[in-house]
N, C-alpha and C positions, 0 to 999 in steps of 0.2 A: 373368083373364089377368094374368100377371106383367109389369109394365112395367120396362124397363131404363132407368136414368139415363144419358143420353148427354152430360150437360153438360160432363164433363171432356174430351170430344173436340171441343167447339166452339172455333173459332179466334177470338181477339180481334183486332180491327182498329183498335185505338186506338194509332196510332204517333206521336201528336203529343206532344212533350216539354212540360215546364212553361214556358210563355212569360209567366207572370204578371209577372215582373220587367220584361221588355221592353214588355209592355202598359201597365204603370203609367207607365214613363218616356215612352212615346209620348204618353200623355194629357197629361203635363206639357209636352212639347214642343209639342203642339197649342195649349195656352193661351198659351205664350210667343210662338210664331210668329204666332198670330192678332193679338195685341196689336201686335207690331212691324209686321205687314203694314199695318194701318190707318195707323200713323205714317208709314211709308215712302211709301205711295201718296199721302197728303195732302201730304207734304213734296215729293214729286216733281212733283205738279201745280202747287204753289205756286212752286217754284223753277225749273220748266221743264227739269228734268234728265231726259234719257232714260235715262241709266245708273241713276239713283236710282229712277225710275219702273219701269224694267225689273226692278230688284231687288225692288220692292214687288209687282209682278205675280208674280214668282217665288214670293214668300211666300204670295200668295193661293192659287195653285195647289198649293203645297206643303202648305198647311193641308188642302186637299181630299185630297191624297195621304196625309197623316198620318191623316186620318179613315178612309180606306180601309184603311190598315195596322191601326189599332185595331179596326175592324170585322171584319177578317179574323181577328185574334187572338181576338176575342170569339166569333165564329161557330165557329171551329175548336174552341174550348174547350167551348162549350155543346153542340155537336153531335157530340162525340167518340164518344159511345155510340150514336148513331143508326144503326140497322141498314140504313137506306136508302143509306148511303154504303158501297159494297161493299168498298172498301179504306181506309176511314177518311177523316178530314178533313185529311190531311197536305198536300193540294194546294191547300187554301183559301188558305194563306199565299202560295203561289206565284202563285195567281190575283191576290191583292192586289198582289204585286210587279209582275206584268205590267200591271195596270191603272195603277199608279203610273208605270210606265215610259211608257205611252201619254200620260198627263198631262204628263210631263216633255218628251216629244217635241213636243206641241202648244205648250207654253210656249216652247220653243226656236224654233219656226216663227213664233210671234207676235212674239217678241223681234226676230228677224231682219227681219220685215216692217216693224215700227215703226221700227227703227233705220235702215233704208234710207230710209224716208220722212223721218225727221229729218235725214238726211245732205243731202238736197236742199231741205228746208224747215226750217232750223234756228230755234230759239227762244232768246231771251235766258235765260241761266242765272244764278241766284243762287248763286254758288259756295260761300260761307261756310255757308249753311244746309244746302245739299246735302251738303257734305263732312262736316259734323257728324252728320247723320242716317245717312249711309253708314257712318261709323265705329261708331256705335251699333248699326247693323244687323249689322256684322261681329262685334261682341262677342256679340250675341245668338246669331248663327249658331254661333260657336265654343262657346258654352255648351250649345247644343242638341246639337252634334256630340259634346261630352263626355258628355252624358247618354245618347245612343244608343250611343256607343262603349264605355260602361262594361261592358255585357254582353259585348261582344267580348273585352275583356281577361279577364273572369271565366272564360271558357271557353277560354282559351289560343289565341284567334284563330280558333276553329272556327265561331263563331256567324255571322259575316258571310260566311264561305265557303259555308255551307249554308242559312241562314235568309234566303231571298231577299226575304221580306216586310220583315224588319229591314234588309237591305241596301238595299232600295228607299228606305226612310225615311232611312237614313244618306246615300245619294247625293243625295237632295233637299236635305238640310242642307248637304252639301258644295257642291252647285251654288249654293246661296244664298251661302255664304261666298266662293266663287270670284267670283261676280258682284259681291259687295260690294267685294272687293279691286280688281276691274277698275274699278268705279265710282269708288272713291277715287283710283285712278291717273289716270283720265280727267279727273276734276274738278280734281285738283291741277295736271295739265298745262294745263288750260284756264285756270285762275286765274293761274298764274305765267308761262306762256309764250304765252297767247292761242290755244292749240290747241283751239278749240271743236269742230273736226271730230273730235277724238279721242273725244268722248263717244259719238256714234252708231257710230263704228268699233269701239269697245270692246263695244258692244251686239251687233254682228255677230259679232265674235270669240267673245264669251261664248256666243252662241246655238249656234255651231258645236261648241264644247266640250261644252255641255250635251246637244246632240243625239247626240254620240258616246257619252256615258255612257248615254243612253236606249237607244241601239241595242244596247249590250252587255247591258243588263238585259233587253231584249226577247228577245234571242237566248237567254240562259240560261233565262229563265222559260218562253219559248215551247217550247223543247225538252223541258222536263219535262212541260208540259201536253199535249204530243203524244206522251208516253210514249217519248221517245228516251232510250236509255241514254247517260249522260254520257260524253263522249269520254275523260275522265280515269279512268274506272272500268275495272279489269281483271277485274271480277267475272264476265262471261260466259266468258272464257277460263279462269278459275280453276274455274268450275263444270264446264266440259268436261273439264278435266284430272282433276278429282276423280272424276267419274263414269267416265271412260274408262280410268282407271288400272289396272283389272283385266284389260285386254287383250281383253275380250269385249264389253262394253257400248259402244254407240255413240250419241251424242246426235244425233238426226236433226232435232230442232226445239227451239229455245231462244228464249225471250222474257224479257228482264229490263227492269224499269222501276221508276222511283222512286215510292214511295208516302208518303214523309215525309222529314224532314231526315236524310240519311245512311241512310235505310231503303229497302230494295228488295224487290220481289216477283219471283218467277220461275215460269215454266211450262216444264217440261222433258219432252220426249218421248224415250224410250230404247228402242233395239232391241238384243236380245242373243240368242245361241243358248240361253243358260240365264239368263233374267232373274232378278234378285234381287227381293225384295219392295220395295214402295215405301218402307217404313220403313227398309230397309237403305240404299237410295240417299239417303234424307233424312238418315240418320245421317252419311253422308260429307260433307254440307254443314253440319253442325252447328257447325263452327268458324267459319263466316262469320257473325258476329253482326249484320252489317248486312242479312243476308238474313232478313227477318221473316215472309215468307209464301211457301211453296213448294208448287206443284202438280206432281205427277209422274205420268206414264203410261208403262207398259211394254208392249212387244210382243215376242212370241216370233218369231224369224225363222230358218228353217232355211237361208236363202240366204246368199250371200257378203255380208259387211258393206259392202264397197265399192259394190256395186250398189244397196244400200238407201240408203246415205248420199247417193249422187248422184242418186237418183230424185226 
């Protein structure tokens, strides 16, 4: 019996771009942040500075978040060819971003709780030591932000817009830099003006800002994990227009979801009096390069289209 080679008809599901650059830089950031984390926590405990201690706590949880980011890159890369992932490993990075956002939210809540406690039970602060460590922390944060932002510039600003795993790591660094600035401000006010209450108040304000960043990231990553079509995408309407342009075909069921960075899959159900072949309809969508996986089903309908579409 003659066997036919069907390999050329098999669909590839590897939609993950090359993240080796971001993965390498994330590992560097992990080492730098872990070292600074130890310094800030020890200095915060010795100087009794809540602002500095909160910054150190941020770094400890950010180290965990960076580890999640690096692990997501590694797993997405090594499992890209695994057939068990029906639509590839593009969402692994999104899951990493979602997990990092959860960690960021927990940190914000812990910051707020400890800051409120210190507001009513203040401790004596050694301002000179605390300010020096906070300034060093800020420099480290800015250096890490530069490392993670480098990929952003190389891709014309598109990386942070779509790579939510990288965006999560970048937001953790920005949160650290922001709390470092707040810590320096609070400690300076306490040293020169005696505003010791400013230290815990800054911790409360910082926790609110960090929590808002976490919420934004949770919203964006959660939507993708739940297969929601991004609100900014016009792809569903463009698919409808392309298919229905012949005046006979009607799209009666359409599902579009994200399977990778800027990559989408679609399932299209079409009814027509004279249906075209699936390849003909697929050819109409060939110009949409972000559409990497399309499943089409067609149905012949002798009835009026309006009644079918509303059914």
